[in-house]
C-alpha positions as CSV (number, residue, x, y, z in Angstrom):
1,M,0.1,0.1,0.1
2,T,0.9,3.4,-0.4
3,G,-0.5,6.8,1.0
4,R,-2.2,7.1,4.3
5,V,-5.4,8.5,5.1
6,L,-7.0,9.1,8.8
7,V,-10.5,9.2,8.9
8,I,-12.2,11.3,11.5
9,A,-15.8,10.3,11.4
10,G,-18.9,8.6,13.0
11,S,-19.7,4.8,12.8
12,D,-22.6,3.5,11.1
13,S,-23.6,0.2,12.2
14,G,-24.7,-1.0,8.8
15,G,-22.4,-0.6,7.3
16,G,-23.0,1.5,4.3
17,A,-21.9,5.1,5.3
18,G,-19.3,6.4,7.9
19,V,-16.2,5.3,9.0
20,Q,-17.1,1.9,7.6
21,A,-17.7,3.3,3.8
22,D,-14.6,5.6,4.5
23,I,-12.2,2.4,5.4
24,K,-14.1,0.2,2.3
25,T,-13.2,3.2,0.0
26,I,-9.8,3.8,1.0
27,N,-8.5,0.4,1.3
28,A,-10.2,-0.5,-2.4
29,L,-7.9,2.4,-3.6
30,G,-4.8,1.0,-2.4
31,V,-4.2,3.5,0.5
32,Y,-3.8,2.7,4.2
33,A,-6.7,4.1,6.3
34,A,-6.7,4.8,9.6
35,S,-9.6,6.2,12.1
36,A,-11.0,8.5,14.8
37,I,-14.5,7.7,16.0
38,T,-16.2,11.0,16.8
39,A,-19.7,8.7,17.5
40,I,-21.2,5.4,17.2
41,T,-24.8,5.1,15.7
42,A,-27.2,2.5,15.6
43,Q,-28.1,3.1,11.5
44,N,-29.7,1.0,8.9
45,T,-31.0,1.7,5.6
46,L,-34.5,3.0,7.1
47,G,-32.6,6.0,9.2
48,V,-30.8,6.5,12.5
49,Q,-32.3,5.2,15.4
50,A,-29.7,6.0,18.1
51,V,-26.2,8.6,18.3
52,H,-23.7,8.3,21.3
53,A,-20.9,10.7,20.8
54,V,-17.5,10.0,21.8
55,P,-16.1,12.0,24.8
56,A,-14.2,14.8,22.7
57,A,-11.0,14.1,24.8
58,I,-10.9,10.4,23.2
59,V,-11.4,12.0,20.2
60,K,-8.6,13.8,20.6
61,A,-6.4,11.4,21.7
62,Q,-7.2,9.0,18.8
63,I,-6.0,11.9,16.4
64,M,-2.9,12.4,18.1
65,S,-2.2,8.7,18.7
66,V,-2.3,8.2,14.9
67,L,-0.6,11.5,13.8
68,S,2.4,10.8,16.4
69,D,3.2,7.5,15.3
70,I,1.8,6.2,12.0
71,G,1.0,9.6,10.3
72,A,-1.2,10.6,7.3
73,D,-0.7,12.2,4.3
74,V,-4.6,12.7,4.0
75,I,-6.9,13.7,6.6
76,K,-10.4,13.2,5.7
77,I,-13.5,14.6,8.1
78,G,-16.8,13.6,8.3
79,M,-19.5,13.4,11.3
80,L,-18.3,15.6,14.1
81,A,-21.4,15.1,16.0
82,N,-21.3,18.4,18.6
83,G,-19.5,21.4,19.2
84,G,-17.0,19.6,21.9
85,I,-15.8,17.4,19.0
86,I,-15.4,20.1,16.9
87,K,-13.2,22.2,19.4
88,A,-11.0,18.8,19.8
89,V,-10.4,18.1,16.1
90,I,-9.3,21.6,15.8
91,E,-7.0,21.7,19.1
92,A,-5.5,18.2,17.6
93,L,-5.0,19.8,14.1
94,N,-3.2,22.7,15.8
95,E,-1.2,20.7,18.1
96,S,0.0,18.3,15.5
97,N,1.0,20.6,13.4
98,F,-0.1,18.7,10.3
99,D,0.2,20.2,7.4
100,G,-1.0,17.8,4.6
101,P,-4.5,17.9,2.5
102,I,-7.9,18.1,4.7
103,V,-11.1,16.7,2.9
104,L,-14.0,18.1,5.1
105,D,-17.4,16.7,4.5
106,P,-19.7,19.4,6.6
107,V,-22.0,15.8,7.5
108,M,-25.1,17.4,8.8
109,I,-27.9,15.4,8.0
110,A,-28.3,11.6,6.7
111,T,-29.6,10.4,3.4
112,S,-32.7,9.4,5.5
113,G,-33.3,13.0,6.5
114,D,-32.2,12.4,10.1
115,S,-29.8,15.0,11.8
116,L,-26.3,14.1,12.5
117,L,-24.8,17.4,13.8
118,D,-26.3,19.8,17.1
119,E,-27.8,22.9,15.8
120,D,-25.6,24.6,18.7
121,A,-22.3,23.2,16.7
122,E,-23.3,24.5,13.4
123,D,-21.4,27.7,13.9
124,L,-18.4,26.3,15.7
125,L,-18.3,24.3,11.9
126,F,-16.8,27.3,10.3
127,N,-14.1,27.5,12.9
128,L,-12.8,24.2,11.3
129,L,-13.4,25.2,7.8
130,V,-10.7,27.4,7.4
131,H,-8.2,24.2,7.8
132,A,-9.7,22.4,5.3
133,T,-8.3,22.2,1.8
134,V,-11.6,21.2,-0.1
135,I,-15.0,20.8,1.4
136,T,-17.6,18.5,0.1
137,P,-21.2,19.7,0.8
138,N,-24.4,18.4,-1.0
139,I,-26.7,21.6,-2.2
140,P,-28.7,21.1,1.3
141,E,-25.9,21.2,3.5
142,A,-24.1,24.5,1.6
143,E,-27.7,26.2,2.1
144,E,-27.6,25.4,5.5
145,L,-23.7,26.4,6.0
146,T,-24.3,29.9,3.9
147,G,-27.9,30.8,4.4
148,F,-28.3,31.5,0.8
149,R,-30.4,29.6,-2.2
150,A,-28.8,31.2,-5.0
151,H,-26.0,29.3,-6.2
152,H,-23.4,32.0,-6.8
153,E,-23.9,33.5,-3.3
154,I,-23.6,29.8,-1.6
155,I,-20.3,29.4,-3.6
156,T,-19.1,32.9,-2.9
157,G,-20.3,32.3,1.0
158,L,-18.3,28.9,1.2
159,Q,-15.0,30.0,-0.5
160,G,-14.7,32.4,2.2
161,F,-13.4,29.9,4.8
162,C,-11.8,27.4,2.3
163,D,-9.7,27.2,-0.7
164,A,-11.8,24.8,-2.6
165,V,-15.5,23.7,-2.7
166,F,-16.9,20.6,-4.1
167,L,-20.5,20.8,-4.6
168,K,-22.0,17.6,-4.9
169,G,-25.3,17.4,-7.1
170,G,-27.3,14.7,-6.3
171,H,-30.1,16.9,-5.1
172,A,-30.4,19.0,-8.4
173,E,-32.9,17.7,-10.9
174,G,-32.3,16.6,-14.2
175,E,-31.4,13.5,-16.0
176,T,-27.5,14.5,-15.8
177,L,-25.7,14.7,-12.6
178,T,-23.1,17.0,-12.4
179,D,-20.6,17.6,-9.1
180,T,-18.5,20.9,-9.6
181,L,-15.0,21.8,-8.0
182,Y,-14.8,25.8,-7.2
183,M,-11.0,26.6,-6.9
184,G,-10.5,30.3,-6.7
185,D,-11.7,31.8,-10.3
186,D,-11.6,27.9,-11.9
187,S,-14.1,25.5,-11.8
188,F,-14.2,21.8,-13.0
189,E,-17.5,19.9,-13.8
190,Y,-17.8,16.2,-13.6
191,S,-21.1,14.9,-15.3
192,S,-22.9,11.4,-16.0
193,K,-26.3,10.2,-16.4
194,R,-28.5,10.2,-13.4
195,I,-29.3,7.0,-11.9
196,D,-33.1,6.5,-10.8
197,T,-32.5,4.5,-7.3
198,K,-32.8,4.7,-3.8
199,D,-29.6,2.8,-2.9
200,T,-27.6,5.9,-2.5
201,H,-26.7,5.4,1.4
202,G,-23.0,6.6,2.0
203,T,-22.3,8.3,-1.4
204,G,-21.3,11.6,0.6
205,C,-19.0,10.1,2.7
206,T,-17.5,7.7,0.1
207,I,-16.6,10.6,-2.4
208,A,-15.1,12.3,-0.1
209,S,-13.1,9.6,1.1
210,A,-12.4,8.7,-2.4
211,I,-11.0,12.2,-2.9
212,A,-8.9,12.1,0.1
213,A,-7.3,8.7,-1.2
214,F,-6.3,9.7,-4.4
215,L,-4.8,13.0,-3.1
216,A,-2.7,10.6,-0.9
217,L,-1.6,8.7,-4.1
218,G,-0.5,12.1,-5.4
219,D,-3.2,13.3,-7.7
220,T,-4.2,17.1,-8.1
221,L,-7.5,18.1,-6.5
222,P,-9.2,18.5,-9.6
223,K,-7.8,14.8,-11.0
224,A,-9.0,13.4,-7.7
225,C,-12.2,14.8,-7.9
226,E,-12.5,13.6,-11.5
227,K,-11.9,10.2,-10.4
228,A,-14.0,10.0,-7.2
229,H,-16.9,11.1,-9.3
230,V,-16.4,8.0,-11.7
231,L,-15.5,5.7,-8.3
232,V,-19.0,6.5,-6.8
233,H,-21.3,6.3,-10.0
234,Q,-20.1,2.8,-11.0
235,A,-20.8,1.9,-7.1
236,I,-24.2,3.0,-7.1
237,L,-24.6,0.7,-10.3
238,D,-22.9,-2.0,-8.4
239,A,-25.5,-1.5,-5.5
240,P,-26.1,-4.9,-3.4
241,K,-29.8,-4.0,-2.9
242,L,-29.6,-4.5,0.6
243,G,-32.3,-3.6,3.1
244,S,-35.8,-1.9,2.7
245,G,-34.9,1.7,2.9
246,H,-31.9,3.5,1.3
247,G,-29.6,0.8,0.6
248,P,-25.8,0.8,0.5
249,I,-23.9,1.5,-2.6
250,G,-21.4,-1.0,-4.1
251,H,-18.1,-0.9,-1.9
252,H,-17.4,-4.4,-2.4
253,K,-16.9,-4.1,-6.0
254,M,-15.1,-0.8,-6.2
255,M,-11.9,-0.8,-8.6
256,K,-9.2,2.0,-8.9
257,P,-10.2,4.0,-12.3
């Protein structure tokens, strides 16, 4: 294996999203995955039944433990659950002097519609955005973060906090699904035919982890986003059709593009 990614995220008992999806994706791409668990969820394809946040001090200890020994080329951040955990992650990043790329997926709402971030923690999330190399919100998350609905206002608002925004287009309408990377004055579009399916659980976690893994392998951010888009599109086609709700995508068939 080449490349190391540290995943900071919550656990999904159903295995379709969260740390489980992250590790499956990163390993499938030939990259080593370490983890710092932020929350334990009771979760399946129908929704999130319970959430237990890990104490902030333990989250910080996990991050420091990994970075002080194994190290990481890239950090991927997902579910953070509450403000205390966000503060702990910021402290760990500062104290470890981590200077590699950070892919931040601002996980706020699960595919099922369940909330995965305390309302009081949303303001604190902006303190973390400034550490990110790229953030990967979907359209509802971008609207929630900025308070805007107009596309150009959303992007301008988010770019005020970080260098790059990878806006996922799954919630838009139309036969074509387009993810867009905004880097300063440049933008890159990645489009594919929309797939009519309910089996999309974990797509957000997966595409962010794929971007992180490709960065760890040395790809540029635009190329990493392009490969991640292709990877997730194929994984949706390869969904194992499990559960009676929003089923997981096909991590079991993933291959490097």
